[in-house]
C-alpha positions as CSV (number, residue, x, y, z in Angstrom):
1,M,5.2,-45.8,36.3
2,V,2.0,-45.0,34.1
3,E,2.6,-44.1,30.5
4,V,0.8,-41.2,29.0
5,S,-0.7,-41.8,25.6
6,R,-0.7,-39.7,22.5
7,S,-4.3,-38.6,22.8
8,Q,-4.0,-37.9,26.2
9,L,-1.4,-35.5,25.8
10,L,-3.0,-33.9,22.6
11,A,-6.1,-33.3,24.8
12,C,-4.3,-31.6,27.5
13,D,-5.4,-28.1,28.1
14,A,-3.8,-27.4,31.6
15,C,-2.2,-24.0,30.8
16,P,-4.4,-21.2,29.7
17,R,-2.0,-19.2,28.3
18,L,-0.3,-22.0,26.0
19,V,-3.7,-22.9,25.0
20,A,-4.5,-19.3,24.0
21,L,-1.6,-19.1,22.1
22,R,-2.2,-22.3,20.3
23,G,-5.4,-20.8,19.2
24,R,-4.0,-17.9,17.8
25,V,-1.0,-19.5,16.1
26,R,-3.7,-22.0,14.2
27,S,-5.5,-18.7,13.2
28,L,-2.5,-17.4,11.5
29,H,-1.0,-20.7,10.3
30,P,-3.8,-23.2,9.7
31,D,-1.5,-25.8,8.6
32,Y,0.8,-25.9,11.5
33,H,0.7,-28.3,14.2
34,A,0.0,-25.9,16.8
35,A,-0.7,-28.5,19.7
36,P,1.1,-30.4,22.2
37,V,4.1,-32.1,20.9
38,A,4.5,-35.6,21.9
39,P,7.9,-37.4,22.1
40,W,9.6,-38.9,19.1
41,G,11.8,-42.1,18.9
42,P,11.6,-45.6,20.3
43,K,10.1,-46.4,23.9
44,T,13.3,-49.0,24.1
45,A,16.0,-46.1,23.5
46,R,18.5,-45.8,26.3
47,L,19.1,-42.2,25.4
48,L,16.4,-39.6,26.2
49,I,17.0,-36.1,25.1
50,V,15.2,-33.3,27.0
51,G,14.6,-29.9,25.4
52,L,13.0,-27.1,27.0
53,A,9.8,-26.5,24.5
54,P,8.7,-26.5,20.8
55,G,10.1,-23.9,18.6
56,M,7.6,-21.4,16.8
57,H,8.5,-22.6,13.5
58,G,10.2,-26.0,14.4
59,A,8.2,-28.6,16.3
60,N,5.0,-26.3,16.7
61,R,4.8,-26.4,13.0
62,T,6.1,-29.9,12.2
63,G,4.8,-31.8,15.1
64,Q,7.9,-33.6,16.1
65,P,10.8,-32.4,18.3
66,F,13.6,-30.5,16.6
67,T,12.3,-30.6,13.4
68,G,12.4,-27.8,10.9
69,D,14.3,-25.1,12.7
70,A,17.8,-24.1,13.3
71,S,18.1,-25.6,16.7
72,G,17.1,-29.2,15.3
73,R,19.6,-28.8,12.1
74,F,22.4,-28.1,14.8
75,L,21.6,-30.8,17.0
76,F,20.7,-33.7,14.4
77,D,23.9,-32.9,12.7
78,S,25.7,-34.0,15.5
79,L,23.3,-36.9,16.2
80,Y,24.0,-38.2,12.8
81,R,27.9,-38.1,13.7
82,A,27.8,-39.7,16.7
83,G,25.3,-42.4,15.3
84,F,22.4,-41.4,17.2
85,A,20.3,-40.6,14.1
86,T,20.4,-42.2,10.3
87,A,20.7,-38.8,8.6
88,P,22.0,-35.1,9.4
89,R,18.4,-33.5,9.1
90,A,15.4,-34.6,11.2
91,E,13.0,-34.5,8.3
92,N,14.9,-37.2,6.6
93,A,16.1,-39.0,9.7
94,E,15.1,-42.1,12.0
95,L,16.5,-42.2,15.6
96,N,18.8,-44.7,16.7
97,G,18.4,-45.9,20.2
98,T,17.2,-42.2,21.1
99,R,14.0,-40.6,22.1
100,I,13.4,-36.8,22.0
101,T,10.9,-34.8,24.1
102,N,10.4,-31.4,25.8
103,A,10.0,-30.6,29.5
104,V,7.2,-28.3,28.1
105,K,4.9,-29.9,25.3
106,C,3.6,-26.7,24.0
107,L,5.0,-23.3,22.5
108,P,5.2,-20.8,25.0
109,P,5.6,-16.9,24.4
110,G,8.8,-15.8,23.8
111,N,10.3,-19.4,24.1
112,R,10.2,-19.0,27.7
113,P,7.4,-21.2,29.8
114,L,6.3,-20.1,33.4
115,A,7.4,-22.1,36.4
116,A,3.9,-23.2,36.8
117,E,3.6,-24.3,33.4
118,I,6.8,-26.6,33.5
119,R,5.4,-28.0,36.7
120,N,1.7,-28.6,34.7
121,C,3.9,-31.0,32.3
122,S,5.8,-32.5,34.7
123,A,3.6,-35.7,34.9
124,Y,4.7,-36.5,31.3
125,L,8.0,-36.1,31.9
126,T,8.2,-38.2,34.8
127,A,6.6,-40.8,32.8
128,E,9.2,-40.6,29.9
129,I,12.1,-40.8,32.3
130,G,10.4,-43.6,34.0
131,T,9.8,-45.4,30.9
132,L,13.5,-45.0,29.9
133,L,14.7,-46.4,33.6
134,G,12.1,-49.1,33.3
135,R,13.9,-50.6,30.4
136,R,17.3,-52.9,30.0
137,P,17.9,-52.2,33.9
138,R,21.5,-53.7,33.6
139,R,22.6,-51.6,30.6
140,S,23.5,-47.6,30.8
141,R,20.9,-45.3,30.1
142,V,21.4,-41.3,29.5
143,V,19.1,-38.3,29.9
144,L,20.6,-35.6,28.0
145,C,19.6,-31.9,29.1
146,L,19.4,-29.3,26.5
147,G,20.0,-26.1,28.8
148,R,19.5,-25.1,32.4
149,L,15.9,-25.1,32.5
150,A,15.7,-28.6,31.1
151,H,18.0,-29.8,33.7
152,E,16.2,-28.3,36.4
153,A,12.8,-29.7,35.2
154,V,14.4,-33.4,35.4
155,A,15.9,-32.6,38.6
156,R,12.6,-31.7,39.9
157,V,10.8,-35.3,38.6
158,L,13.5,-37.5,39.6
159,P,12.6,-38.3,43.2
160,V,9.1,-39.2,41.8
161,V,10.8,-41.2,39.1
162,L,13.6,-43.0,41.2
163,N,10.7,-43.5,44.1
164,L,12.6,-41.2,46.7
165,S,11.2,-39.4,49.9
166,G,13.5,-36.5,49.0
167,P,15.3,-34.6,46.5
168,V,18.1,-36.4,44.6
169,P,21.4,-34.4,44.9
170,V,21.9,-33.3,41.3
171,P,24.9,-30.8,40.5
172,A,23.7,-27.2,39.2
173,F,23.4,-27.2,35.2
174,T,27.2,-27.4,33.7
175,H,27.9,-28.1,30.2
176,G,29.5,-31.0,29.4
177,R,28.8,-32.6,33.2
178,R,27.8,-36.0,33.9
179,T,26.4,-37.3,36.8
180,E,25.2,-41.0,37.7
181,I,21.9,-40.3,39.4
182,A,21.2,-44.3,39.9
183,T,23.2,-47.3,39.0
184,H,23.8,-47.3,35.2
185,V,21.8,-44.0,34.8
186,Y,23.3,-40.9,33.9
187,L,22.4,-37.2,33.7
188,V,24.5,-35.4,30.9
189,D,24.1,-31.5,30.3
190,T,24.8,-29.6,27.1
191,Y,23.9,-25.8,26.2
192,H,20.9,-26.0,24.5
193,P,21.5,-25.7,20.4
194,S,19.7,-22.7,20.0
195,R,20.9,-19.7,17.6
196,Q,21.5,-17.6,20.7
197,N,24.2,-20.0,21.7
198,T,25.3,-21.4,18.3
199,Q,25.5,-18.2,16.5
200,T,27.6,-16.2,19.5
201,G,30.1,-19.5,20.0
202,R,28.6,-20.2,23.3
203,L,27.8,-24.0,21.9
204,T,29.8,-25.0,18.9
205,R,29.8,-28.3,17.0
206,T,32.9,-29.4,18.4
207,M,31.4,-28.9,22.0
208,L,28.3,-30.9,21.1
209,D,30.1,-33.4,19.4
210,A,32.1,-34.3,22.6
211,V,29.2,-34.6,24.8
212,L,27.4,-36.9,22.3
213,S,30.9,-38.7,22.0
214,D,30.9,-39.1,25.5
215,I,27.4,-40.5,25.9
216,R,28.2,-42.7,23.2
217,R,31.2,-44.5,25.4
218,I,28.6,-44.8,27.9
219,I,25.8,-46.6,26.3
220,D,28.8,-48.8,24.2
221,A,30.3,-49.7,27.5
222,P,29.7,-53.5,28.3
């Protein structure tokens, strides 16, 4: 699987709508990253967390996934308790055996990327999952999808990653579901830690902690 360099990602202009939005954001906020956001965490990680897209005042501002906004604070609080991060805030944390990315690397209008924009970014996601699967083949690895759209984006690229001629039979998105998609490789779902979900109680800290505890058991198993 061919890895994509950070410089290649930063130069990407495949989505005119997203490129135009980046320009508008830079004019309003010259100190914002306002560019494609690269994955964060070691390439040797055995847990890959896949979100949907950078948030306006989070990753789009800081240039680091799930850093600087409420979604990131909620996620990292649980990552820290599960031992996947060294601190409960992304700004002060390092990732332990974990890598974080998004299905779409640029801020989309209204936080809703178009299907074509998700497809345009699929090569990056394919490479990222390929890197995860190419490491430590005898040890369990996990792809954690934050929300239905991230789940669907991952499911769409799995045939390429796994070198299959047809689709991978992945169940529909269900919070807390664990699916073995290849030997020692698991797909796990959770609701996205957005304010829309956390403030309404659709996703609670207890729920996210339970998902991450399950992943910890998978990764720590001999």
